[in-house]
C-alpha positions, 0 to 999 in steps of 0.5 A, spaced: 714 058 195 709 062 199 712 062 205 718 065 203 713 070 198 710 072 204 717 073 208 718 079 203 712 081 203 712 082 210 719 085 210 716 089 205 711 093 209 716 093 216 720 097 212 714 102 209 711 102 217 718 104 219 718 110 214 719 113 206 720 109 200 727 111 200 728 107 206 725 101 204 730 095 200 731 095 192 725 090 189 728 084 187 726 086 180 730 093 182 735 088 184 736 084 179 735 090 174 741 094 177 745 088 177 744 087 169 744 095 168 752 095 171 755 089 168 751 091 161 755 097 162 762 094 164 762 089 158 759 094 153 763 101 154 768 099 159 772 094 157 777 092 152 775 086 148 773 083 156 778 086 159 779 091 164 783 097 167 783 099 175 780 106 175 776 110 169 774 117 169 767 119 169 767 119 162 771 114 160 777 119 157 783 117 161 784 110 164 789 106 168 792 101 171 798 101 175 800 106 169 796 110 165 792 105 159 789 107 152 783 103 151 785 098 148 789 095 154 787 090 159 790 090 167 792 083 170 794 085 176 789 085 181 783 088 182 783 088 175 781 083 169 781 076 173 777 080 179 772 082 175 771 075 171 771 073 178 765 077 181 762 075 174 762 067 175 759 069 182 753 074 179 752 066 175 752 062 180 747 066 185 743 068 181 742 062 175 743 068 169 746 066 163 748 072 162 753 073 166 756 066 165 757 069 158 761 076 161 765 072 165 766 067 158 768 073 155 772 076 160 776 068 160 777 069 153 781 076 154 786 072 159 787 067 154 788 072 149 794 075 154 797 068 156 804 069 155 809 063 150 813 062 157 806 061 160 802 065 164 801 073 163 804 080 165 801 085 169 797 089 162 794 085 156 795 089 149 789 088 144 792 093 139 794 088 134 800 094 133 802 093 140 800 085 140 806 084 134 812 085 139 809 080 145 810 073 146 802 071 146 800 065 144 793 066 141 798 069 136 802 064 134 810 063 134 814 068 138 820 067 135 823 075 135 818 077 139 821 081 146 815 081 151 815 073 154 816 075 161 811 071 166 810 075 172 809 072 179 809 079 183 803 082 186 798 075 184 798 076 178 799 069 173 796 066 180 789 071 179 789 070 172 790 062 173 785 062 179 779 065 175 781 061 169 780 054 173 774 057 176 771 058 170 773 052 167 770 048 172 763 052 173 763 050 165 764 043 166 771 043 162 767 044 155 770 051 153 777 048 150 780 054 150 780 055 157 781 049 159 787 048 154 790 055 157 790 052 164 793 046 163 799 050 159 799 055 164 800 049 170 805 045 166 809 051 165 809 054 172 811 047 174 817 047 170 820 054 172 820 052 179 827 052 181 830 045 184 829 047 191 821 049 190 822 056 190 819 061 185 822 067 182 818 073 182 818 073 173 820 068 168 821 067 161 824 060 161 826 054 166 831 056 170 838 053 170 838 047 175 845 047 175 846 054 177 841 053 183 843 047 188 838 045 193 841 049 200 839 052 206 839 059 208 844 062 211 847 069 213 851 073 209 859 074 212 857 082 210 852 086 205 852 092 202 848 099 206 847 101 199 843 099 194 847 095 188 842 095 183 842 088 182 837 084 178 832 080 183 827 077 179 830 070 179 830 070 187 827 066 190 820 070 192 816 071 198 815 078 196 808 079 196 807 072 198 809 070 190 810 063 193 804 063 197 800 065 192 803 060 188 802 054 192 794 057 193 793 056 186 797 048 186 793 046 191 786 049 188 788 046 182 789 039 185 783 039 188 779 041 181 783 036 176 784 031 181 792 031 179 796 030 185 802 033 180 799 039 182 799 038 190 806 035 190 807 042 186 805 046 192 808 041 197 815 042 194 815 050 195 812 047 202 819 044 203 822 051 200 819 054 206 822 049 211 829 050 207 829 059 207 827 059 215 833 063 217 837 059 223 837 063 230 836 069 233 832 070 227 828 064 225 823 067 220 824 069 212 826 074 208 822 077 202 827 073 197 833 070 197 839 070 192 842 062 189 846 062 196 840 061 199 842 069 202 838 074 203 838 079 198 837 086 196 831 087 191 828 094 189 832 100 192 827 100 198 828 093 200 835 090 203 837 084 206 833 083 212 828 078 216 821 080 214 815 082 218 810 082 213 812 076 208 813 071 214 807 071 218 803 070 211 809 064 211 806 061 217 799 061 214 801 058 208 804 053 212 798 051 216 794 051 209 799 045 207 799 042 213 790 041 213 791 040 205 796 034 206 797 032 213 804 032 214 807 035 220 813 038 217 810 043 215 808 045 222 815 044 226 817 051 224 812 054 227 813 055 234 820 059 233 818 063 227 812 065 233 816 066 238 821 070 234 816 075 231 813 076 238 819 079 241 820 083 235 813 087 236 814 094 237 812 098 242 805 098 239 804 092 237 806 092 230 811 089 226 816 092 223 817 091 215 824 089 215 829 087 221 836 088 220 840 081 220 843 078 226 842 084 230 834 084 229 833 092 229 828 095 225 831 098 218 827 103 215 828 108 209 829 116 208 824 119 203 831 119 199 832 112 201 838 112 205 838 106 210 836 108 217 835 106 223 829 111 225 822 112 223 820 119 222 822 121 215 819 115 211 817 114 204 809 114 204 809 109 198 811 103 202 808 100 208 815 100 213 811 097 218 805 092 219 800 089 223 801 084 227 797 078 227 802 074 231 796 072 236 790 070 231 796 065 227 798 062 234 790 060 235 790 058 229 796 054 230 794 051 237 787 049 232 791 045 227 794 041 233 787 038 235 785 037 229 785 030 225 789 032 219 788 028 213 792 022 210 798 025 206 795 021 200 788 023 200 787 028 194 782 033 196 775 033 194 774 038 188 772 044 190 764 044 189 760 050 184 754 050 189 753 057 191 752 058 198 746 061 201 745 068 204 741 071 209 737 076 208 739 081 213 738 088 215 745 090 213 745 086 206 738 090 205 742 097 207 747 095 202 743 093 196 739 100 197 745 104 197 748 100 191 742 102 188 741 109 189 748 110 188 748 107 181 748 112 175 744 112 169 748 108 165 749 103 170 755 106 173 758 108 180 762 114 179 765 116 186 770 122 187 777 121 187 782 122 182 787 118 177 794 117 180 798 115 174 795 122 171 799 126 177 796 131 182 794 136 176 790 131 172 783 135 172 778 128 173 776 128 181 770 123 179 771 117 177 769 110 176 772 104 180 773 098 178 774 096 185 768 099 187 764 095 181 767 088 184 765 090 191 757 093 188 757 087 184 758 082 189 753 085 194 748 086 189 748 078 187 748 076 195 742 081 195 739 077 189 741 069 192 738 071 198 731 074 196 726 070 196 724 066 189 717 066 186 
């Protein structure tokens, strides 16, 4: 240990020689203290029984997730409760401090309290008993007569919750019975919610009616409405917001952690759906969502039946993940055609349109009053109608996959290890830790300029506490502590 302590002493001397004490990176004790204060503040003053929202006014009087929320509400959708849980677990693994494991446990148990009878999670969790009585939370007993029982896969909600709980389950050696049982229940119900063709819906409350969902290949509709039909799209086969891609990632991770082939088989069935959903020529990519006839369909009033330049790229990345996990070459077969199509569909500035008209491939947009148009000069600002193109990067990854020796399709991927990675004490990491410690207030909070969007433009709060910033700073500080020489 004398060698690493000497290294630390040299680094400190260099910092002193280069400027004032304000330029010095935090000492090991200061960094650990800042990390502990930040987590204690979030646990003791910010959390709702271990759960978290997205943003708070600096005085904690106002709170929001995607919408306004009270002090007894938590948010599941990232960067909410599961995202905080993940960084707490990382802090424990990097520092060895049991306090952070217990903080992660409290957050894991908050998610267990929010698990629905249908198996997954909604966007929010209510901790107030009066509110909970209306919702089919498993932890509260029989769900009969309760309305709220809809699992959502939208915006990585259920997937993020399950990913964190699986990671926590593994890190604790599967000894936390509440967490372990919740994970196994969720995985089983998610498999039961899978359609016969391998897809998942955006949301569900019960398993699908198989007879109403035959296994078909994708097809173009003979015609489609140019005005929004107010259809209920929640049960559609949904790539939108990467719902199926996130589900595949969760199932592959479950197979690694629990050494259970049935979870990998669920991921492979979803991969088979991707193959079915690739549209015929002249547009061999994917739509955001499909109806039971396997035709691209309307979702929200700004999401028409179309080929998507956005989610299609994530679908291609997912096919590469499936190939590397299973060794099955069928998952590579659709990629060249889709890449060629996306290349020729790039806009003059190199980006891709979010939507391309069926068959004609003309980019589709909306005006601010939600009229469908071919022009991009009056777009709503809440949605990305043009997206970055990663086609070249995906193509390079595809070429690498062709050159790799894939695993045999019968091989079970090894369980993911819990050993944290090593970190180098770089100048960038030192500078980040220094800034983070300097910006922390006496409570342990990081307060920044910003607004609570759900309260409207007239809300007086201009100084906020951001959960995203907390996550980023705890991540950086725990990396820094892990990189420091140990006594």
